[in-house]
N, C-alpha and C positions, 0 to 999 in steps of 0.2 A: 727393590730396588728404596733407598731413603731420599726422604722429604729434601735434605740437604744437596744432595749429588742434581736432583729436579730442579733446584732452584739454582744448581752451577751451571747444567745447562744452557736454564736458560738465559743468565747471562752472558752463556760465549754466545748464547745467538745473535746475541742485541749486537756483543762486539764485533760479529762478522758482518752487522747491516752498516755498522759504523765506521767500518774499513772498505764499505764500499764495494763488496763482492757482488757482483749483476749475476743473478740466475739463468741459467744455460737456458739457450733455444735451438731450435732446428732450425736455425739459419744459419749456416755458417759461412764467414769472408773465405771467396776465391785466394787461392794459392800463391804467394809470390814469390815461391820461389821454388826451382824443377822437383820433379817426382823424384821420393825417396826409393831407394832400388830395399827391395825386400830381403830382410835380414837371411833367408834363405839360404837366394843365390852368393849373398857377400862371407858366408859359411864354406861353402863350396870351396868356392875359390880359394879361401885361407885353407882348406884341409889338400886343396892339391898341389899348392905350392909348398906348403911348409910340414907336411907328412910325411909322402912318399918318398923324397928326398931324402930326410933322415934314417926313414925306417931301411932304408938300404945302403945307405954310407956305414953306422955306429954299427960296431964289433957284438958279436953272442956274450962272447966271452965275456964281458964284463958282466952279466948278470949271474955267472956262479960266483964270484966274488963277492958281488953284493949279498948275492941269499945267503949265504956261507955264513959272515958275519951276521945278518940278522937272527939265522936259527941258534949260532951262540948266543946273542943275548937274550933269544926267548929263555933258550937252557937257563941261563944266570938270574934274569927275570922269577922264574918258578922256583927255584932253588932260593933268593933269596926272600920270597912273600912265603914260601917254606916253615923257612929257617926263622925268622917273626912271627909266624905262626905257632911252632914250637916251644920257641922263648917266652910267649906268654901264658901257654899252657903250663911251662913248668916252673913259670911263679905262682900259676895259678894252686898248681899242686903241691906246691912248698909253703904254701898260704894255708892251704887245708894242712898238709902235717904240723903246723906250728900251732894251729888253733887247735888240733887235737889234744898238745902240749897244756895246754890252759887246764885240763880236769885231773893232769896230774902232780904238774906246778903248783897250782893254785892251793891251799890247805883247806878248800871251804870241802870237797867230798870229802876228805880224813877226818877233820873236825865230826862234823853231821853222825859219819860211820862212829867213832869214839865216843862221842857221846852217849849213842845209838847202846852202844854193848855195855855202858853203864848203868842211863836211867831206864832204858825198855821201852820209850817213847816213840810206837810206830807213827803218829802222825809228824810230829814236830823231824821225824827223821825224814822221813818220804817228802814233805813239804821244803825241806832244805834243800837236796838232792836236786828235785825237780824244779825249784825253782833257778838254782845253779843251771842247769842247762836250757833252762829256758833263756836263761840271761845271756848266753855264750855262744847257743846253736840255733836257735829258732828262726835269730833273723840273720843269720849268715846263709846266704844262696848259692854257699860250698857244698850245704848237706841238706839230703832233702828226708833223712830220718835219721835220730842220734839213739842208741838204745846205751843204757848201763847196767850192770849186773855185779853185783858180789859175788864173789868165790865160794864163800861159807852159804848161801840157796841161788843157785844158778835162774829156778824159776820164777823168782820174783823180780820182775824190767824196770826200770825207769827211764821213759823216752819221753821225746821232745821230736818235732815236725816242725820243718819249714812255713813259715805263717802264711807263704804265697800257695802253699798248695791248698786243695778240698779237702773234707772230712771222711771224705766216700778214699781217697786218695791216701790219708795218712791210714786206715782201718785196713785198706789193702796191703801197706806196707806194710805195717802190725803185725798180720796174720803171716804175710810171707815169710819178715824176719822169725817167727816163732818156728814154724813148719820146716824151713829151709834154711837158712842164716845161724840160727843158732848151735840145730848139731855142728856145724863147720866148729864153728866159733870156740864151741865147746874143745875142738879136736887140737885146736890151733895155740890159742894163749897158755898153756901149760909151757911150750917149747919158745916161747917169743920171746919171754924176758925182758929189756927194757927196749926192744926194735918194736917198727912199725911192722902189720904183716897188711898186704894188698889183695884182695882176691875177688874176684868174681861169682856171681850166681846166677844163670842164663842172661843178662845182658847187662846188671844190676852192679855195679862198683862198692865195692867195701872196703875199709879200712880199721882197722881195729891195733889198738895200745890199752896196754895191760897199768895200770895204776898200785904202785910198788911200797911196801914197809918199809922203814929205814933199814931191812935187814934184806931189801931185795925179793920178796916175798908178791908175788901178786895178790892184793886183797879185794881187787875191785876189773870189771873188763869195759873197754867203752868202742860202743860198735857204729861207725859212720855207713851210711850212706851218700857216696859222690853224686853231687850234681852233674849228669857228665856236659848236659847242654852248656853247663857252666865253668866245668872247669876244663874242660875239653873243646867248649863251641868255638873257639879261633880258630880251630883247623880249619873251618868251612870259607878261612878268609883268602887260604892259597890258591892260587890263577890256577884255574881249571880241577876247581878242586869237586870229586863225585865219591869220596868216601874215606875212612879214614876207621884206625885201629889201632889199641896201645897194647903194649908187652911189658909186665915188670915181670923182672927176674926169666925171662923167656917165654914167659904166660903172655896167653892172648886173653885180656879183659874184655875187651868192649864187644866180642861178637858170642853168641847165644851158641853156636857150635864151631870152634874152633878150630877142629879137623877137614868139615868142610871149607871152613872159609880158605886154608891153606892149600888145603889142592883145587879149589877155582885160583886163587892166583897165583902159585905155583912157588910162592914162600917160603923155604921154612925159618923156623925157631934159631937155626945157625947164625943167622942174618944180627940178630940181636944177644948176642953171645958176649960184647966187648962195649965198654965204653966210648964211644964215637960220637963226639959235639959236633962234628960238621955234618951241615946237610948236603945230603948226596940224592944224584938220579939216577933212578936205576930206569933200565925196560928189561922187563921181561915178556918171553913175545911179541905181541904186537900194543903190551900195556905198560906204561910208565907210570911211576911209583917216585915220590919222596919218602927218606927216610930218615933219621937221624936218631942215635941209642946215649940218651945221657944218666949219669950217675950221683945223687941231687945229695945222699948219704951212702946207706948202706944196699941201694938195690938200682939193679939197671932198669931204666922205663924208655923203654923204645917206642917210637911214634912212625906208624907209617901212611901215606897218606895220599892216595889212588887219585889220579888225574884223567882228565878227558884225553883221551890222545886221539882222537878223531879231530876234538877242538885242535890242538900242539900243531899237529898237521894239519888239518886248514889255514890254522894260522901262518904257518912256513910256507904254503904256496901262496896265499893271498899275499903275503909282503915278497916273494918273489915275481907274481905279476906284477904287485904295483912298481916292484923297481924295473922292471923292464919297460914299461908306461913312461917312466920319469927319464930313466937314457935314451929312451924315443926320442922323448920329446924337450930331451934339454936343451938341445942346443939356439936354434932359429925361433922355435915356436912359444916358446918364454916371452920372448920380447915381443914378439909379433902380435900373439896372442893377449897379453895385457895390454897392449896399445888399442887391440882390436877391441875389446872388452870393455876399457875402458872409455870407450866412444860410443859405443854401438849401444851396452848392456848396463856396467857400473850407472854411467851416470842416470839414465832412463829410471834404472830399478829405484838407488839410491834418492830420488825423488819421488817413487810411489811409495818408497819407504819411510820418507819422510813425513808424507802425507797419511799413511797408514797412523803414524805414533800421531800424528792430529788428531784423529777422528780414536784414535785412543784414550785419550786426554779430555773429549768430551766435545772438540772442536766440530761439530757434527756443519758439513755445508760446506769445509774449505777446500778449495779448489786448487791445481797442478798449475804452473805457467804452462805454455805450451815450448817445449824444449827438447824435444823426440826430433832421431835423426833417422828413423825406419816407420815405415809404414805399421809392424806391429806397436811399436810403444804409443808412436800416435795416435792410434784405436785406444792403446789399455790408460791412456791418461784420460781422451776423454770421456772414453766410457766410466774409467772412476770418480771426474767431475760428475755426471748424470747419476750416479750412483748414490754418489754424497750430500747430493741435495736432496734428494728424493729419502733418502734414508735421515734425516734431520726431520723433516716433514712425519714421517711413521713415527719418529721416536717421541715427535713432540705432541702427537696428536692421540696415537690410541699405543703404543708399546709401554713407553713410561707411565703413563700415568693410571691405566689397566692394573698392570704388573706392580706399579706400588701400591694400588689400594691395594689387592689383592694377600701381597706377602707382608705388606704391616698387619690387615683382618688378623692373617693364621699368627702369625708374629704375638700378634695384641694378645688373640684367643688361649693361645698355646699358656702365653705368660698367667694369663689367668689364674691355673691350676692352683690351688693352695694343698699345698699337703699338710694341710692342720691335724688330721689324724696322725702323724707323724708324731708329734708332741706328746699325746695322750698314748701311743707304743713306746715309746721310750721312758713315759712316768710304768707301766705295765713290766716290761724289761727291767729296770730296776729295781722293781717293787719282788720282784721273781728274784731275781738274783741276790735279795738279801735276805729273804723268807727260805730259799729253796735251792740245794743247791743238786741241780739237775741237767738235762741236756735238752732242757727246753728252752731256758734263753739261749743254748746256739741255736737251736734252729728260729728263735721270734726273730737273731740278730741278724741270720741269714736269709728272711723273707722279705727283714727292713732294708737289707741292702738291696734285695732286689728291688723294692719299691723307691728307694733313691737315687739307684743307676736310672730308672722311669725314668721319675719326675727330672733328672737335672739331664739325660741325653747327651750325655759329653759327646757324641759321631754325631750329633746333630741329625739324624734320621726322620724324614716325615712318617713314615712308613715299617712297617713291622712282622714279620709273620702272626698269623693269627695262633698258632704256637704259643708264640713271647708274649705276645697281647693277654691269650690265657695263665699264664704264668704270672704276671703281676696280678690274675683275678687272686692266682691261688693263694701268695704271698698274703696281697691283701685280709684275705678270708680268713686263712691262718692265726693272720696277726690279732684282728677283732674276735675271734673265737675265744682268744685267750681272756678276752675283757666280757665279752657275753656267755661263755662257755657251755650247759648245754639248752641257754633259752634259746639260741640259735641251731639252726637245721638247713643244711645245704645240698640240691639234688643236684644234678650237669646230666646234660644229654647233650654230646658233643659229634657232629659227623664227623670223623678222626680226615678223610679226603680234604677236607677242609682248609684241615692245620698250615699247609702249606703257603695258603693266598695268602696276600698282603692286604692291610687294613691300616692304616690311619692311626698309630700310637696313642696310647691314653685314652678308648675310644667306647670299653665296657667298663673300666675299674671305676670311673665317676659315677656311671650307671648304679652299679653295687654299693657304692659308696653312699648314693641318693636314697637305697633300698632301706639299708641298714640303720640310716640317719632319721628318717622320717618312716618307714615300717616297722622297724625290728624295735627300737629303743621305747622303754617303754610299755614294753608287753612282757608276760612273763615266759613265754614262748612263742618263737618265728620262723616261717619257713620262706629261704629263696631259693628258687628255680631256676638254673640258666641252661637254655636251650638255643644252640647253635647248628643251623641247617642252612641247605639249597632249593631255594624260592625261584624255577627259572634261569634268570642272567643273574641273581641280585642273593648275594649273602646276607641274612638274617637271625640278628643275636635277639633272642627275649629275656626276658629278667622278672621275673614274676615273684612276687615278693608276698606275706600277707600282709592284711590289713590294706581296708580299698580307701580311698581319696573323699574329703569331705568336698561340698561343694568351695569352701572357702580356697582348698588345694588345687580344685579342678581351677579356677579363676587366677592361682599364683600360677600352675603348671604353662596355662594359654598364652600370662605375660611374659613370661621364660623364654617360652620359645617362638613369639613373637617377631618377626623382621626388623623394626625398627627398637626395640628394646636396647636400651642402656642399660652396665650393669647400675645398681641402686644397694640397697641394706639387706639383701639375701644371703645366708650362710654360705661358706665355701660348698656344700653341697650342691645345691641348688645350683651355682653358678655355673658347677662343674656339668650338670646336663642341658644349660644353657650353652656352654661352651663345643660339648660335643656335639648338638646339632648343628649350629653353628660352621663349625669345622669341615660335619662332614654335606650340608651343603653348597659350602663355598668348593669342595675336592669333588664332589661329585654331582651338584648340579642339583635344583630343586624338588625332582622327583626324589631326592632321596632325604634320608634326617629321620628325628628322633620324634617317636609319639609313644603319649603315656597316659594312660587310660585305666578304669577299673573294671576288671571280669564279676561274671556273674554271682563268684563265691568270696564275694566276701577280698579279693583279692585286684591287688594294683598290678598292670604287666606295662612294663618299658620294651617298646620297639624299634630297634636300630636298622635300619634299611643299606645296605651299600650296594657298589655295583658290582660285578665281578670283574669285567673284561674293564683294565681301569691301567692307565700309565705305569702304577704299583706293580702291579702283576705283572704286565708285559715285560721289566727290567729282569723278572728271574733268571 
């Protein structure tokens, strides 16, 4: 809790004293009015007089009229939501087709190809084509993978992938394209002319377009894998949505086994053979579907949305029952209940709500005036007044000060983590990018992203799993290994059963950084050993690095790990181990923390001790 909030609450308490709010005592004044009747008996009298009579009089036939109208309205709502979702899909599909035309209408690829045929410069040719594909398709989230090949040499592929995907996903997509998609494209494009073909391989949807010469002969073929979550993702906004399928020219695209799907649903292909822009509701057996067929250009595109039939039925019955209840209570009960609850419930509850808002605003100690007209609310008001006064004292004396101090210390310690090594990393990456064209740069960038995510912590998590924490360590060690090369040798021995255990975020990496900066730097060759194991009900992390500590180093460590130490002129790595020790002690208590000492073979051992049974692990 911030200091400003504490000051605000203290000022609020002073205002309460100025307003002469008297403390609640156990001495109560004798009642000056007659004894109030219990709320229970008042409610029973009301129900006997105003519920049984209307229940006998009102005709049951009204139920059918209201129920049918609501059922019709439910169907209209479903059709409207499905139609809107399909329109969005249609617009996104049209946008994807229009985007594919860029390769054909813009002269870049044709000019690169013509220039290559003249001078045979393969590097300039590949660079020009790849740059065009990246500029137009790698940032378009409608496409996961885009490939282009020239008809005179189909084995040479030019491709790009959506930037939001991982390198592994791009690799898998490339392999799948070469093995399964390319043979089908080679069959399709000779008969395609200037049209666009849409087909599927398993559950992936592809779009194919020819790039034509002035004499209308294809000289290149563009193949694009559609991102189904983007292009068809709006279908799940339909009311009662449970699944969907998309047909193009009477061919099911979005299912791995179309025959099994059609057998399961009982819907045949003939439903999608003609243009039908109006969305319709279809019932097959006990299942409900919404469908529509659109023809944006030369192809029929059919959309089938499976609906939760049980939810539709339940909604209908719920509405029917509610309609019956409303009808039964319509006449006298509305007025009588309104008056009754206004006097007996609404007014006292309003006072309680107003008082609760005062408490939320920090006005602890606020008291409610005695305006209840039943025993129950009178007790609630007095109990609230007692609770408010006691809450004020508890907040001021215990909760506010202790939590404010603890949170401020934790936030201050976490804020001191200095990502100084990231600057060195960026210099290494920049050097590698200038000197070498290889995948090492890509891996360094990926590991740098992991470290940036860890230090920035956009989700504000105090705890992460041990597996995730070790991924930060791996990312840091990979980056550092690019600088140190063969000078650094790393060993790891981790009990894999401990990987799901929650630990404080960034509690191991600063120890590794300290081992590198103070143990490995300056040596021709060094070793770091990381060991994670269970010791009773505690989780222990030991980091052993080459090089022992001098007496000066021991004194410095002693100062850094002292309880009363405040940050001075030490480096970021030294402050890192101090922060780790302080954070662990705040979270787990004084019997946990960090120790650093020499081993018998001229090595330094850093040992972190954490508790296994902690609230971070109980929340898993």
